[in-house]
N, C-alpha and C positions, 0 to 999 in steps of 0.2 A: 503493501499502499505506500503512498505518495502518501509525503511529514504535507503535514498541514503548521503553517506556523505564521504568519501572515498576511493578508493577501489585500491589496489597491488596484481596486475594478472600480468601469462604471457597471452600470445593476438593467437588466431586463423584470421592468412593471407586469405585473401579470395582478391587476385589484380585482380578486375574484375570489371571492367568501367558500370554507364547503367546499372546496377543489377534493375528490376524491380517487382514489388511489387510478379506481378505474375513468377519470375523464383523463388522469396521467400519463397512464399505458393500459388503455381496452385490452377487455380476456381476450379479444379473440390473435392477439399477439407476445400469448403466454406459453404457447407449444413448449418454446426454446428451452435447455434446462443449460447453457452459458446467457453471458454478458453481451456476448455479439448481438449489434444491432437494432437493441432498443432506442439510444438516443436517437433510430431514424422514426421513430413509430413513437416519443415524447408526444404530452397533448393529440394525439394522427387526428382525430375525430373536430378539436378545431382547430384546428393549422392548418389541412386538405379539404379541400367540396370534396364529393364521391365522386368527379370523376377524377380526382387525385391535383387540384392545383391550390397552391396556397394562397387561404381566406390571407387579404392586405389590411383585413381591421384586428387581427391579433395578431400579435406583443411581435411573439417567438418571426416572424415574419417580413419585421419594418425591421428598412436598415440603420432608422435612429435610435435601434437600442439596442446594443452588443454587450457582451462582460459575463462573468463568471461568479457573474450576484444574480440568482431569479428572488425578486420580491415578491411574498402575494401576499393576499390576504386574509386574513385569519380562518385560524381552524385547518390546517392540507393538512393534506395525505390523510384524510378519516378516512371510510370505508373500509375493507374486506386491508387484512392484514400482507399483500401481496407485494414479495422482496422487491419483482421487478421495482416497481416505485419510480426503485434507488439507482433501481439499476441504471432505472432511462433515463432520470435529471444528469447522475453522473457522465453516462455516456455522450449528449446532446455536446455536455463538456459545461455544465458547475459544479463549482465549489464549497458554495453554501448555500442552500436556501432561509432567506429572513420570513417570519410572521412571526402575528403576534399571537398563536397556538400552533401545535404538532400535534395531530393524532400522537398517543405513545406508542401506538409500534412502527408506525413509520419513523419517527422518531429513531426510535432503536436501529431498523434497517440502514435507515441515512448513517448516526454512523459506526453500522459492524460494516459500513462499505467505501468507509470512507467522507462519504458526503458532512459539511455541517450547518446542525440546523439551532438558527443562530432564532430564537426569540423573542421580540421587546414589546415594549406596553406597546400601546392601542394608538396612544399618542407617538411616539414615533413612528411608528411603520406611518401614518399621517403625511408627519412630517417626511419620507420617504418617500411617496409617490409624490403631495407636494412640488422635490423636492426634481424630480424626473421625468416629469410632467414637466416642468419648466426648461428646465438645463439634461436635455438626456445623456452628455458626459457630467454630469454631477460625479464623480468619485468617494465611495466609500471606501475604510478601514475598517479590515477584520482581525482584528491584532488575539488570536487564540491564545495566547501566554496571560496575557493581561485579562481578558473575555471579556473583548470593550467592543463597536464597533462605533464606527465613527463619519458621521453625516462632513468631509474634506469641508467641500466652500462653504454651510451653515457654521461651523465650527462647536457640531450637535455631535453629544457621545452619550450612547448611554452598556451599563454592561449588560451582561447575561451568563443566563447559570448554566454549569453543565459536569455533568457526570463527573467525577474527579479519575478517573478510574479510562472514561474511554477520552475525555483530553487527553488524556499522557500517553493512550496508544495512537491517537489522531497526529502530536509535536515526534510521536518519533519513528511514524512508520507503519504502525504494526499495525496487523489485522489480530482478533485473540486466539489463533492458534502458533503466528511469532510471534504473540507475549509466552506463550507454554512454554515453547523453542529454547526462546532466551534465558529461560529458565531454569531450560535441563541439568545441566549440571546440580543445582540444588534442588532436583525433587529423586533425583536420584541416588543420593546423601539423605538425602529424607526419607526412600526408600530400603536402603541400604542400611540407614537405624532401627524401623520395620521387619527386618529377617531378622537381627542378631537375637 
């Protein structure tokens, strides 16, 4: 997994509440068991019409919006518990998703796949949407070590919470298996003590 320490970038706004995992990655694309190809089907039914043409009014299809941060409405990732939603967002190129609330299972799936969910207050989220609408080149700085997100142009900053173990894993670029492997010597020493 790639290390995450800080990220400064522009953002794509998706000012829609209650986005569920079926909207993030529709069920018909869940037949695959590896992560390849999921990014191209992110928000498939919102991004494309029935003929496969891009819908011009959808933010991900607008050239003015780009960056590795997705700023979404409240209650992001609700619905079914499919891990594919986190796969699709990450495969599309996003490293951070910002919302005022995340469904618990989506949040866990994101952290397990190197995608950082940053939960902010509704007021801060509103400021983000407003700033990005006014200037799509608005820069956000996400600092995992200090657990802060900053709207650079307006000098607004807010702290966010994250599980200490998941924070450590992201900072070091470890998934759960990598973490266990890094502790192999200690595990073997413990096992040896138990068999004596």
